N, C-alpha and C positions, 0 to 999 in steps of 0.2 A: 503493500499499501504505500502511496506517496501522498503526503499531508501538506499543506502549506498555511501558516499563518498570516491572516491581513489584519493591518491595524490603520485606523484613521485618527491622526493626531493634530491637536490645534493648542498652541500655547502650553506644551508639555503635557498635556492633559489627554488622555484616551478618549476618543468620542464614540467609536465602533472598533469591534474587533470580530472575527471569524475564523474558523479552522475549515478549511476545504480539503476533502480527500477525492483523489483521483486513483482509481481501481482498473483502470484499462492497461492491461498487460500489454497490448500492441502498441502503444506509444513509446517512443524513446523519452529520455528524461527533458529534453528541450520541449518537447510537445505537452509534457505534463506540467512542465513549469507555465506554458502559455494556457494552457485549459485551466490550471488553478486560477491563474490572475484573471482571466476572463470570467470565470464564476464569481470571484472576488468581486471585481468590478459590478457584475450583474447584481450581486446582493446588496452592495452599498449604492446600486443604482448610480454607477460612475462612468464616464467613458474611458476606454483602455487608454493607458499612458504609452507613450513612446519610450522604447528602449534607447536610452542615449549610452554613449561610450562608457561614461561613467558608472551607470547602471550595471553596463555588462560586465566590466572589470570587478565592480564590488561584488556582484552576484556570483561570479566564478570564482572569487576568493573566500568569500563568507557564507555563500548560500543565503545571503539576505541583501536586499537593497531599498532605498527611499526613492520615490517618486514625487518630486517638488512640482511647482507652478510650471516650471519650463518643460516638463515632460507631459504635460496635458494641452489640449488643443482650446478647450473651454475654458473658462473661469471656474475655481474652485474656490469652496468656503472652509479650507483646513489647511494646515500648513505643510502636511506630506501623507502619503500613502507608504506604508511599509509592509514588505512581504519577506518572510523567511520560512525556509524550508524545515520543518520539525520532525519529520519522519521521512524515510526513503527506503525503497525496495532494497534488500541485501544483494540481489543478484546484479544489480548495475555496477 
């Protein structure tokens, strides 16, 4: 099972959080990350953020990244969306 934690933060306070599970064994890790992010955005009623170079590097290093205002095309009313992998298939 692959699980990702999504958090909306504003002024150092947690506004919303959720944990998304992706159980499709046919997907590779990258597709699981994109699917989980899509589900997090759907649950929070957000547009999908753009993966900037800084996001890619941070995620590859720490399995965690933050999407700030510059990652969203639309205006957002929070400081950042943070996503973090909390469980990953051992077969990967």
